[in-house]
C-alpha positions in Angstrom: 30.8 29.3 0.3 31.4 28.2 3.8 30.9 24.5 4.8 30.3 25.6 8.6 27.5 28.0 7.9 25.6 25.1 5.9 26.1 22.7 8.4 24.8 24.7 11.6 21.5 26.3 8.6 21.4 22.3 8.1 20.7 21.3 11.5 18.7 24.7 12.2 16.0 22.8 9.7 15.9 19.7 11.2 15.1 21.1 15.1 12.5 23.4 12.9 10.6 20.2 11.3 11.5 17.9 14.4 10.0 20.3 16.5 6.8 21.1 14.5 6.4 16.4 14.2 7.2 16.6 18.1 3.8 19.6 19.2 1.4 16.6 17.9 -0.7 14.8 19.7 1.2 11.5 21.8 3.9 13.1 20.4 4.7 15.8 22.8 4.9 13.6 25.8 8.7 12.0 25.7 6.3 8.7 26.8 5.0 8.6 23.5 7.9 9.4 21.5 9.5 6.4 23.9 6.8 4.0 22.8 6.7 5.1 18.8 10.0 4.8 18.8 10.6 1.1 20.5 7.5 0.1 18.1 9.3 1.2 15.1 12.5 -0.4 16.1 11.0 -4.2 17.4 9.2 -3.5 14.1 12.6 -3.0 12.2 14.3 -6.5 13.5 11.5 -8.3 13.7 10.9 -8.5 10.3 14.8 -8.5 9.8 14.7 -12.0 11.8 11.6 -13.0 9.6 13.9 -12.1 6.6 17.0 -14.1 7.6 14.7 -17.1 8.4 12.7 -17.5 5.5 14.8 -16.4 2.8 18.1 -17.9 4.2 18.0 -20.5 1.7 16.7 -18.3 -1.4 19.7 -15.5 -0.5 22.4 -18.1 -0.4 23.0 -17.7 -4.1 25.2 -14.6 -4.9 23.6 -14.6 -7.9 19.9 -14.6 -6.2 21.1 -11.7 -4.1 22.3 -9.9 -7.4 19.9 -10.1 -9.1 17.4 -8.7 -6.0 19.3 -5.8 -5.8 18.9 -5.4 -9.0 14.7 -5.4 -8.6 15.6 -3.5 -5.5 17.2 -0.7 -7.8 13.9 0.0 -9.7 11.3 -0.1 -6.6 14.0 2.4 -5.1 14.1 4.9 -7.9 10.3 4.9 -8.0 9.6 5.5 -4.3 12.7 8.0 -4.6 10.8 10.3 -7.3 7.6 10.0 -4.5 9.7 10.7 -1.4 11.0 13.5 -3.5 7.6 15.0 -4.4 6.7 14.5 -0.7 9.5 16.4 0.7 8.9 19.2 -1.8 5.6 19.4 -0.8 6.0 19.5 2.8 8.2 22.6 1.9 5.7 24.3 0.1 4.2 24.4 3.3 6.4 25.8 5.3 7.0 29.4 4.9 8.0 30.1 8.4 11.6 28.7 8.2 12.2 30.6 4.6 11.6 33.8 6.3 13.7 33.0 9.2 16.6 31.8 6.8 16.3 35.4 5.2 17.6 37.0 8.7 20.6 35.0 8.3 23.9 35.9 7.5 24.9 33.3 5.2 24.5 33.5 1.1 22.2 31.8 -1.5 24.8 28.5 -1.8 24.9 28.3 1.2 21.1 28.1 2.3 20.5 26.0 -1.1 23.2 23.9 0.1 21.4 23.2 3.5 18.1 22.7 2.2 19.6 20.3 -0.5 21.6 18.1 2.5 18.7 18.1 5.0 15.9 17.3 1.9 17.9 14.9 0.5 18.5 13.1 4.1 15.0 13.1 5.0 14.0 11.6 1.3 16.9 8.7 1.6 15.6 8.1 4.5 11.4 7.7 3.6 12.6 6.4 0.4 15.0 4.0 2.4 13.4 2.6 4.8 11.3 -0.4 3.1 14.8 -1.7 2.3 15.9 -1.8 5.6 15.0 -5.5 7.1 15.7 -7.5 3.5 19.2 -5.6 3.3 20.3 -6.2 7.0 19.2 -10.0 6.2 21.4 -10.4 3.1 24.6 -8.4 5.5 24.1 -10.6 7.9 24.5 -13.9 5.3 27.3 -12.4 3.5 28.9 -9.9 5.0 31.3 -7.1 3.1 30.1 -8.7 -0.3 26.4 -8.0 0.1 27.1 -4.6 2.0 28.3 -3.4 -1.4 24.9 -5.2 -3.0 23.1 -2.9 -0.7 25.3 0.2 -1.4 25.0 -0.1 -5.3 21.6 -1.3 -5.6 19.7 0.7 -2.9 21.6 3.5 -1.6 23.4 4.8 -4.7 20.9 5.0 -6.9 19.0 6.7 -4.4 21.1 9.3 -3.8 21.9 10.0 -7.3 18.4 10.4 -8.4 17.1 12.5 -5.7 20.6 14.8 -6.9 19.3 14.9 -10.5 15.6 15.6 -9.1 16.9 18.8 -7.5 18.5 19.6 -10.6 15.5 19.1 -12.4 13.5 21.2 -10.2 15.8 24.2 -10.1 15.7 24.0 -14.1 11.9 24.0 -14.1 12.0 26.6 -11.7 14.2 28.7 -14.1 11.6 27.7 -17.0 8.7 29.3 -15.1 10.9 32.1 -13.9 11.8 32.8 -17.4 7.8 32.6 -18.1 7.0 35.2 -15.7 5.2 32.1 -13.7 7.1 32.1 -11.0 4.8 31.6 -8.4 2.4 29.0 -9.5 5.6 27.3 -10.0 6.2 24.7 -7.3 2.1 23.3 -8.2 3.8 23.2 -12.2 7.2 21.4 -10.6 4.8 18.9 -8.7 2.3 18.3 -11.6 5.2 17.3 -13.9 6.7 15.1 -11.1 4.0 13.3 -10.9 3.9 12.8 -14.8 6.9 11.3 -14.0 5.6 9.1 -11.5 2.9 7.6 -13.5 5.3 7.5 -16.7 8.0 5.3 -14.8 5.6 3.1 -12.9 3.8 2.2 -16.5 7.4 1.7 -17.3 8.5 -0.8 -14.2 6.4 -4.4 -15.6 8.7 -4.3 -18.5 11.8 -3.7 -16.6 11.2 -6.3 -13.9 10.5 -8.8 -16.9 13.6 -8.2 -18.7 15.4 -8.6 -15.5 14.5 -12.1 -15.3 14.4 -13.2 -18.7 18.5 -11.6 -18.6 18.5 -13.9 -15.9 17.1 -17.4 -16.8 18.7 -16.9 -19.8 22.3 -16.0 -18.5 22.7 -13.1 -20.5 24.5 -9.7 -19.4 22.5 -6.6 -20.1 22.6 -2.8 -18.8 20.0 -0.9 -17.0 20.3 2.4 -15.8 18.5 2.0 -12.3 21.5 -1.1 -11.8 24.2 1.2 -13.1 26.5 0.4 -9.7 26.0 -2.3 -9.8 27.0 -3.1 -13.2 30.1 -1.1 -12.3 30.6 -3.1 -9.1 30.1 -6.4 -11.0 32.4 -5.5 -14.0 34.9 -3.4 -12.3 34.8 -3.6 -8.3 33.7 -1.8 -5.1 36.2 1.2 -5.7 35.4 1.4 -9.2 31.7 2.0 -7.5 32.6 4.5 -5.1 34.9 6.7 -7.4 31.6 6.5 -10.1 29.8 7.7 -7.4 30.8 10.5 -5.3 31.9 11.6 -8.9 28.7 11.8 -10.2 27.1 13.2 -6.8 30.0 15.7 -7.0 28.8 16.8 -10.4 25.4 16.8 -10.0 25.5 18.9 -6.6 27.9 20.9 -8.3 25.4 21.8 -10.8 21.9 22.0 -8.8 23.5 24.8 -6.1 24.4 26.5 -9.5 21.1 26.4 -11.1 19.0 27.3 -7.7 17.0 29.8 -7.6 18.6 33.5 -6.3 15.1 33.5 -3.6 13.4 30.6 -2.8 10.1 30.8 -4.3 6.7 31.7 -2.1 4.3 29.2 -3.6 0.7 30.6 -5.0 -1.5 29.1 -2.1 -5.0 29.7 -4.1 -5.7 29.8 -7.7 -8.7 32.3 -8.4 -12.3 30.4 -8.7 -15.0 32.8 -10.0 -18.5 33.1 -7.9 -20.3 33.2 -11.4 -22.7 36.1 -9.6 -23.6 34.0 -6.9 -21.7 34.6 -4.6 -24.9 35.7 -2.1 -25.3 32.1 -1.7 -23.6 31.1 1.6 -22.8 27.4 0.7 -21.9 29.1 -2.8 -19.3 31.0 -1.1 -17.7 27.6 0.9 -17.1 26.2 -2.5 -15.3 28.9 -3.4 -13.5 28.9 -0.6 -12.6 25.1 -0.7 -12.5 25.0 -4.7 -9.7 27.7 -4.8 -7.1 26.2 -2.8 -4.0 24.8 -4.8 -3.9 20.9 -2.9 -7.4 20.5 -4.7 -6.3 20.9 -8.3 -3.1 19.0 -7.8 -5.1 16.2 -6.1 -7.4 16.5 -9.1 -4.2 16.0 -11.6 -2.9 13.0 -9.6 -6.6 11.6 -9.2 -7.3 11.7 -13.6 -3.8 10.4 -13.9 -4.2 7.1 -11.4 -8.2 6.8 -13.5 -6.5 6.7 -16.7 -3.5 4.3 -15.3 -6.4 1.6 -12.9 -8.9 2.6 -16.8 -5.8 1.2 -18.7 -4.9 -1.7 -16.3 -6.4 -5.5 -15.9 -8.9 -3.9 -13.0 -10.7 -1.5 -14.6 -13.8 -1.8 -12.4 -11.8 0.1 -9.5 -10.7 3.0 -11.8 -13.7 4.9 -9.9 -12.0 4.7 -7.1 -8.9 7.2 -7.8 -11.4 9.8 -6.8 -10.8 8.9 -3.2 -7.1 10.7 -3.6 -9.4 14.1 -3.7 -10.4 13.4 0.2 -7.2 15.0 1.3 -8.4 18.4 0.2 -11.3 17.7 3.1 -8.1 17.6 5.6 -8.1 21.1 4.7 -11.5 22.6 4.8 -11.9 23.1 8.1 -9.4 25.6 8.4 -9.6 27.2 4.8 -13.3 28.5 5.5 -11.8 29.9 8.7 -12.8 33.6 6.9 -16.1 32.7 6.4 -16.9 31.0 9.9 -15.5 34.2 11.4 -17.8 36.9 9.1 -20.5 34.4 10.2 -20.0 34.5 13.7 -21.9 33.0 16.6 -25.6 33.2 15.0 -24.6 30.6 12.8 -24.9 27.0 15.1 -22.4 24.4 14.9 -24.7 22.1 13.0 -25.0 24.6 10.3 -21.6 24.9 9.8 -20.9 21.4 9.8 -23.2 20.7 6.8 -21.9 24.1 4.9 -18.8 22.6 5.2 -19.7 18.8 4.2 -22.4 19.9 1.9 -19.6 22.8 -0.6 -17.0 19.9 0.1 -19.8 17.3 -1.4 -20.5 19.8 -4.9 -17.0 20.5 -5.5 -16.1 16.5 -5.4 -19.5 16.2 -7.8 -18.4 18.6 -10.9 -14.5 17.0 -10.2 -16.2 13.5 -10.6 -18.2 14.3 -13.6 -14.7 13.4 -16.3 -14.1 10.4 -13.9 -18.0 9.1 -14.6 -17.8 10.3 -18.4 -14.6 8.5 -18.6 -16.4 4.9 -16.6 -19.1 5.1 -18.8 -17.2 5.2 -21.8 -14.7 2.2 -20.4 -18.1 0.7 -20.1 -17.7 0.0 -15.7 -20.9 -0.9 -14.0 -22.4 1.5 -12.8 -22.6 -0.2 -9.4 -19.0 0.5 -9.5 -19.4 3.9 -10.5 -22.2 4.4 -7.2 -19.5 2.4 -5.0 -17.2 4.9 -5.9 -19.2 7.8 -5.2 -20.2 6.7 -1.6 -17.1 5.8 -0.7 -16.1 9.3 -1.5 -18.9 10.9 0.9 -18.1 8.3 3.0 -13.9 9.9 3.0 -15.5 13.5 3.1 -17.2 13.1 6.7 -14.1 11.5 8.1 -11.1 13.4 6.2 -13.8 16.7 7.6 -14.0 15.0 11.0 -9.4 14.5 10.6 -9.5 18.6 10.1 -11.3 19.2 13.4 -9.8 17.1 15.3 -6.4 17.8 13.9 -6.3 21.4 12.7 -3.8 22.3 10.6 -2.9 25.7 11.7 -0.2 27.4 9.0 -0.8 24.7 7.3 1.3 22.7 9.3 2.5 19.2 7.0 3.0 17.2 9.7 -0.4 18.1 11.6 -2.2 16.5 8.5 0.4 13.4 8.2 -1.0 12.8 11.9 -4.4 13.3 10.4 -4.4 11.0 7.2 -2.1 8.3 9.6 -5.3 8.0 12.3 -8.1 8.4 9.4 -5.8 5.5 7.8 -5.6 3.6 10.6 -9.0 4.1 12.0 -10.6 2.6 8.6 -8.3 0.1 8.7 -9.4 -1.1 11.9 -13.0 -0.9 11.1 -12.3 -2.3 8.0 -10.8 -6.0 9.6 -12.9 -6.3 12.7 -16.9 -5.9 9.8 -14.2 -8.6 7.5 -13.7 -10.6 10.7 -17.0 -11.1 12.2 -18.2 -11.5 8.8 -21.6 -10.0 9.6 -24.9 -10.0 7.8 -25.6 -7.5 5.2 -28.3 -6.2 7.2 -25.7 -6.3 10.2 -23.0 -4.7 8.4 -25.0 -1.4 7.1 -26.2 -0.8 10.5 -22.8 -0.7 11.4 -21.8 1.7 8.6 -24.4 4.2 9.2 -23.6 3.9 13.0 -19.9 4.6 12.2 -21.3 7.8 9.9 -23.3 9.2 12.8 -20.8 9.2 15.0 -18.1 10.6 12.7 -20.9 13.2 12.2 -21.6 13.9 15.9 -18.1 14.2 16.7 -17.4 16.5 13.9 -20.2 19.1 15.3 -19.0 17.8 18.6 -15.2 19.3 17.8 -16.5 22.6 16.3 -18.3 22.9 19.8 -15.2 22.6 21.3 -13.1 24.9 18.8 -15.3 27.7 19.4 -15.3 27.3 23.3 -11.4 27.4 23.2 -11.3 30.4 20.9 -14.4 32.2 23.1 -11.7 31.0 26.3 -8.6 32.9 24.5 -10.3 35.8 23.6 -11.6 36.5 26.9 -8.0 36.3 28.2 -6.0 38.4 26.0 -8.8 41.0 26.3 -8.2 40.8 29.7 
């Protein structure tokens, strides 16, 4: 394997995704990029200053600092799994780059090494960004010993776990390949890792309780997530470094050796029978939405989240797990593009919008039936179920608008992320405003109804704008 070629492909991969990010909205302008970068830098510096000032007394004891990073290793493990799933889903939607690498004069091992290096860098940045303020505050106060704890409690566990997850991913893919399920392998792997996230999250309170109990009773114990800290405490920083690089070398070798010969092209759709009702336009729209794999992956996550909440201390919140299904609403407008082209201009923008929204509501109702039944078995009040369904219907309208304003062309995952960010920001600001104003119930209902009316109106206006743009591009192309 040639290191230089691997490095060049890694840079090419980074440039490809970086340009995808910078091709959306405000990020196209240098001023926008500078403003966002400055805001991120000031946020990190501000949080670091707050952590330094308010945690100075608590962090003066190195024993407490060590406990802090033992706990941080548990959280870093959780966020690394989340980041791994996030990165894999991004790469599932990026067939253009995979096709590009097929034309390059590189071996499969070099391609796999480049993708592993970039994925690990990207996922580590996503997973570790949450720990930057506290880590910097501890390093400022204690210097090199604290830096070793940061490496052993956060950085090394995250990198090692990511390599292990990459190896596990390859092994599962090989099994799917042996079972002739290659096209479904990415979806199967995603579901397996989602199960892993919920299982690990259910075990986290017990692990943290055991760590605290051992600290208070001055007992030494071994925790897999804090293995590097244990080696650092017993054998010193050099031994910890040797252990990390040894584990990394073994895992990288195994991950590259088990990498698939050809990167799998994920199945974008699942078969959905129309049951003889294809002549009804709304049924065709339902089928177009229901056959996308994102919907079924989101359904599995929603059902797992429901089971997790219904067995927790706050079961009344369990029906709100259906909100996870709103992710598919962002793809709704683009997903029914062939049906929209078949209908042509004879269908008004209002009719098209109503078809898109009503088909999503029908799909949502069908997928909500197991949750409603489970809520009744768990004796969750009907009011809580009703409010959750209303919240889902509201989310369908909002997410559909985002899918129209930020259409995810070619399944661009970063466009989806920008759209979701905008959706959460708008909903959050509206919620804070309503909460701060403390308006009467009638006024709050009027504001919410008006807001939903604006969402619907902007959705229809967005469809009309996209139609005008398409006609303009078609006329220019024809001339």
